[in-house]
C-alpha distance (Angstrom), angle and dihedral (degrees) to the residues before:
residue distance angle dihedral
X1 . . .
X2 3.79 . .
X3 3.80 116.0 .
X4 3.80 115.4 -97.1
X5 3.78 115.6 -113.3
X6 3.81 114.5 -118.6
X7 3.78 108.3 -164.9
X8 3.80 115.9 -159.1
X9 3.79 119.5 -163.4
X10 3.81 114.7 -151.2
X11 3.79 89.4 18.2
X12 3.81 94.4 169.8
X13 3.82 92.7 53.3
X14 3.79 128.5 89.5
X15 3.81 95.3 -93.6
X16 3.78 94.6 38.1
X17 3.79 94.8 52.6
X18 3.78 89.8 52.3
X19 3.80 93.0 50.4
X20 3.81 91.8 47.6
X21 3.80 90.0 52.5
X22 3.81 90.7 55.2
X23 3.81 93.1 61.7
X24 3.80 109.2 20.4
X25 3.83 94.7 91.7
X26 3.79 96.1 39.8
X27 3.84 110.6 99.3
X28 3.80 90.1 -155.4
X29 3.80 89.3 70.5
X30 3.78 139.2 48.7
X31 3.79 115.6 -152.2
X32 3.77 120.2 -136.7
X33 3.80 110.0 -167.5
X34 3.81 115.7 -154.7
X35 3.80 117.9 -154.1
X36 3.79 137.4 146.5
X37 3.80 94.2 -128.0
X38 3.79 112.3 46.9
X39 3.83 93.0 179.2
X40 3.80 98.2 55.7
X41 3.79 120.7 116.0
X42 3.82 89.5 -110.0
X43 3.80 91.4 51.9
X44 3.80 91.1 48.6
X45 3.80 89.5 51.5
X46 3.81 90.4 54.2
X47 3.79 90.9 47.8
X48 3.80 90.5 51.4
X49 3.81 88.9 55.0
X50 3.79 89.9 56.6
X51 3.80 102.0 -96.1
X52 3.79 122.2 140.8
X53 3.81 103.8 -123.1
X54 3.80 114.8 -148.8
X55 3.80 130.7 178.9
X56 3.82 120.6 -128.9
X57 3.79 136.7 153.7
X58 3.81 119.3 -138.2
X59 3.80 88.0 -147.0
X60 3.83 90.4 60.5
X61 3.79 116.7 70.1
X62 3.79 92.2 -170.5
X63 3.81 93.0 54.3
X64 3.80 90.2 51.2
X65 3.79 92.9 49.5
X66 3.79 89.2 52.9
X67 3.81 92.9 46.5
X68 3.83 92.7 48.6
X69 3.80 96.2 50.0
X70 3.81 111.6 128.3
X71 3.83 94.3 9.6
X72 3.80 119.8 145.4
X73 3.80 94.9 -175.3
X74 3.80 126.6 28.0
X75 3.80 125.5 -169.9
X76 3.80 109.9 -158.4
X77 3.80 126.1 -164.8
X78 3.81 136.4 159.0
X79 3.81 130.7 -159.9
X80 3.82 112.4 -134.7
X81 3.78 92.5 178.7
X82 3.80 95.4 63.4
X83 3.84 96.8 63.0
X84 3.82 90.5 33.0
X85 3.80 90.8 59.3
X86 3.80 94.4 38.3
X87 3.81 93.4 54.1
X88 3.82 97.7 27.3
X89 3.78 86.8 -132.3
X90 3.82 132.4 109.8
X91 3.81 89.7 -158.5
X92 3.79 91.9 56.2
X93 3.79 90.4 42.2
X94 3.80 90.4 56.5
X95 3.80 93.0 43.8
X96 3.80 92.0 54.8
X97 3.79 94.2 42.2
X98 3.80 94.2 49.7
X99 3.79 92.7 52.1
X100 3.80 91.6 46.5
X101 3.80 91.7 49.7
X102 3.79 92.2 48.7
X103 3.81 89.3 49.1
X104 3.80 89.1 53.5
X105 3.80 91.6 49.4
X106 3.80 93.4 47.5
X107 3.79 92.0 48.1
X108 3.80 91.5 48.1
X109 3.81 91.4 47.8
X110 3.81 90.1 53.6
X111 3.83 93.0 51.2
X112 3.82 104.1 104.4
X113 3.81 93.6 -163.5
X114 3.83 94.9 52.5
X115 3.79 117.5 128.2
X116 3.80 101.8 164.1
X117 3.82 134.7 17.4
X118 3.80 116.9 -164.7
X119 3.79 112.5 -165.2
X120 3.83 119.6 -166.0
X121 3.78 107.6 -139.1
X122 3.81 144.6 139.2
X123 3.83 139.6 -122.5
X124 3.78 121.5 -78.7
X125 3.79 103.0 -101.7
X126 3.79 91.6 179.8
X127 3.82 92.0 57.3
X128 3.81 94.4 41.2
X129 3.82 92.2 52.9
X130 3.79 98.4 36.5
X131 3.79 90.4 -113.7
X132 3.80 96.8 -48.6
X133 3.81 95.4 112.9
X134 3.79 120.9 38.1
X135 3.80 105.3 176.1
X136 3.82 108.3 -165.0
X137 3.81 97.8 -142.7
X138 3.82 89.1 49.4
X139 3.79 95.7 42.0
X140 3.80 96.8 56.0
X141 3.79 91.8 52.0
X142 3.80 90.7 46.2
X143 3.81 90.1 56.4
X144 3.81 88.5 53.0
X145 3.82 89.5 48.9
X146 3.80 88.4 53.2
X147 3.79 91.6 50.4
X148 3.82 92.2 52.8
X149 3.81 93.7 45.8
X150 3.81 95.4 46.0
X151 3.81 105.6 28.4
X152 3.82 106.2 30.5
X153 3.83 107.6 47.9
X154 3.80 95.0 162.1
X155 3.80 92.4 48.3
X156 3.82 89.6 47.3
X157 3.80 90.0 61.8
X158 3.82 88.5 60.3
X159 3.81 96.9 39.5
X160 3.78 133.0 107.1
X161 3.81 116.0 -170.3
X162 3.80 104.7 -145.1
X163 3.80 116.3 -158.8
X164 3.80 105.0 -155.2
X165 3.79 108.1 -159.7
X166 3.83 134.6 -151.8
X167 3.82 116.2 -33.9
X168 3.80 117.0 -136.8
X169 3.81 86.8 -138.0
X170 3.82 91.3 64.7
X171 3.80 84.8 94.8
X172 3.81 84.2 79.1
X173 3.82 89.4 68.3
X174 3.84 106.5 95.8
X175 3.82 93.2 -126.8
X176 3.84 90.1 59.1
X177 3.81 100.8 33.2
X178 3.82 116.0 115.4
X179 3.82 107.5 -127.0
X180 3.79 123.9 -146.7
X181 3.82 113.5 -118.9
X182 3.83 107.3 -162.8
X183 3.80 95.8 -162.3
X184 3.81 91.2 52.5
X185 3.81 94.8 39.2
X186 3.78 90.2 -138.2
X187 3.78 141.9 86.3
X188 3.79 120.0 -99.6
X189 3.79 125.6 -155.2
X190 3.81 117.1 -161.0
X191 3.81 113.5 -149.7
X192 3.81 138.2 174.0
X193 3.81 91.5 -149.5
X194 3.79 136.3 68.1
X195 3.82 118.7 -90.3
X196 3.82 90.2 -120.2
X197 3.81 93.1 56.5
X198 3.83 106.8 130.0
X199 3.80 116.9 -114.1
X200 3.81 119.6 -165.7
X201 3.80 107.3 -157.1
X202 3.77 141.9 -173.1
X203 3.81 90.0 -163.4
X204 3.80 110.2 -151.2
X205 3.80 99.5 13.4
X206 3.80 93.7 -163.7
X207 3.82 88.5 60.3
X208 3.80 102.6 35.4
X209 3.78 105.6 38.4
X210 3.80 93.8 67.9
X211 3.83 95.9 67.3
X212 3.81 90.4 50.5
X213 3.80 94.2 51.1
X214 3.81 92.3 44.6
X215 3.82 89.9 52.2
X216 3.81 91.5 47.4
X217 3.80 92.0 52.0
X218 3.82 91.9 46.2
X219 3.83 93.2 50.9
X220 3.81 109.4 39.6
X221 3.78 90.3 153.7
X222 3.81 87.9 67.6
X223 3.77 101.6 33.2
X224 3.82 110.9 33.8
X225 3.82 131.6 71.7
X226 3.81 93.6 69.0
X227 3.80 97.3 -49.3
X228 3.81 117.4 156.7
X229 3.81 118.0 -132.6
X230 3.80 119.0 -160.4
X231 3.80 106.7 -144.2
X232 3.79 101.6 -156.1
X233 3.78 131.2 137.9
X234 3.81 97.7 -168.3
X235 3.78 146.6 -21.9
X236 3.79 128.5 -112.1
X237 3.81 139.8 149.6
X238 3.78 130.4 -105.5
X239 3.79 91.9 -107.1
X240 3.80 94.7 45.0
X241 3.80 92.1 50.8
X242 3.80 91.4 53.7
X243 3.80 92.0 50.6
X244 3.80 91.4 45.9
X245 3.80 90.2 52.7
X246 3.83 90.5 48.2
X247 3.81 92.6 51.4
X248 3.80 92.3 50.8
X249 3.81 89.1 52.0
X250 3.80 94.2 45.8
X251 3.78 93.2 -120.2
X252 3.80 142.4 103.0
X253 3.78 128.0 -103.6
X254 3.78 137.4 -176.1
X255 3.80 127.8 -153.3
X256 3.81 112.8 -137.6
X257 3.79 120.0 -171.7
X258 3.80 116.8 -148.6
X259 3.79 131.1 -178.6
X260 3.76 121.1 -87.2
X261 3.78 88.3 -115.3
X262 3.80 93.3 54.2
X263 3.80 90.6 45.9
X264 3.79 91.3 54.3
X265 3.80 92.4 46.1
X266 3.79 89.1 55.1
X267 3.81 95.5 48.2
X268 3.82 111.0 17.3
X269 3.81 116.0 -164.1
X270 3.81 94.1 1.6
X271 3.78 91.9 58.1
X272 3.78 89.8 43.1
X273 3.80 87.3 58.1
X274 3.80 100.4 39.9
X275 3.81 93.8 27.2
X276 3.79 90.7 61.9
X277 3.79 89.6 53.4
X278 3.81 90.0 51.0
X279 3.80 91.2 51.8
X280 3.80 91.7 47.5
X281 3.80 90.6 53.7
X282 3.81 92.6 43.1
X283 3.80 93.7 53.1
X284 3.80 102.1 34.1
X285 3.80 97.9 34.6
X286 3.82 112.5 173.1
X287 3.81 90.9 10.5
X288 3.81 89.4 65.5
X289 3.81 91.5 85.4
X290 3.79 98.3 43.7
X291 3.80 132.9 99.6
X292 3.83 114.2 -125.5
X293 3.82 92.7 -163.2
X294 3.79 91.6 66.6
X295 3.82 96.1 -115.7
X296 3.79 109.3 153.9
X297 3.82 116.9 -93.9
X298 3.80 118.2 -164.7
X299 3.80 131.6 -179.0
X300 3.76 144.4 -165.9
X301 3.80 94.4 -63.4
X302 3.81 92.2 54.7
X303 3.81 91.6 51.4
X304 3.81 96.8 38.7
X305 3.80 93.2 -119.6
X306 3.81 110.8 172.5
X307 3.79 139.6 158.3
X308 3.79 95.4 56.0
X309 3.78 119.4 162.6
X310 3.80 113.7 -111.2
X311 3.78 122.9 -116.2
X312 3.80 87.6 -118.3
X313 3.81 91.6 58.4
X314 3.77 90.0 47.8
X315 3.78 92.7 52.9
X316 3.80 91.6 50.0
X317 3.78 89.3 66.5
X318 3.81 97.7 38.9
X319 3.80 115.6 109.0
X320 3.79 117.9 -169.2
């Protein structure tokens, strides 16, 4: 039997690399890596591993249809932060992301060979909070979710909605980075949320997402038909994560809570985007990763996902 083609969108990104790694050594599958630049160093690295590297543009439905041809499994992901930063606008960021996500869904739906579509998305903060918190990088993905559920019934039967949780590398974002204070001889992290705010994390996404996707593909009876999978390796709190990072670096750190207003004055636009997510998690806590509509949400225990790297190990290798 010929190997099944696993097509990975954004294959040179953090999620994509992890998904590629889950299948690249499995003879039952052939990895097709989708990227805009097929001559980049990252693309060459994927090619050297044995992946077929194919160019496609998320803004072009026709290019995606061509790239997806013959695929049995498609991993779809969009990057809100690229258009957000390019246009300095969350509205434009969402507009671009929504169209790209719909293009992905349409292209997947038109792929005759498709068995399973895995769509990387996030919870519906608007629904969870009754409209109080509309986080742009959640909202765009939620609109794409809605399109799949309401406009693509045949694709929905083959779809898993994968909630990819907090990356350990988010400490690289300026509004989460611990800053060295020479006079205190410690790092300080400024936050607009309480230190006991729960954080659900996947740790190093490039390491831990692969086992989730492999388990999803191996168990479509559990994961397809519109099921939501929570891709999380462990749970922590904002304050605990900071102290864990500090211990792995052999240093000291202090968590300092500031007002939402001060947070936004420090990092306008970016803090408005990420700050709203922080406030959602701070207020709604464990409900932040739930689905108000009642759609089934399953996790690592349901899929038998094991061997995940710990958050501590991830932080050991993280350089800010």
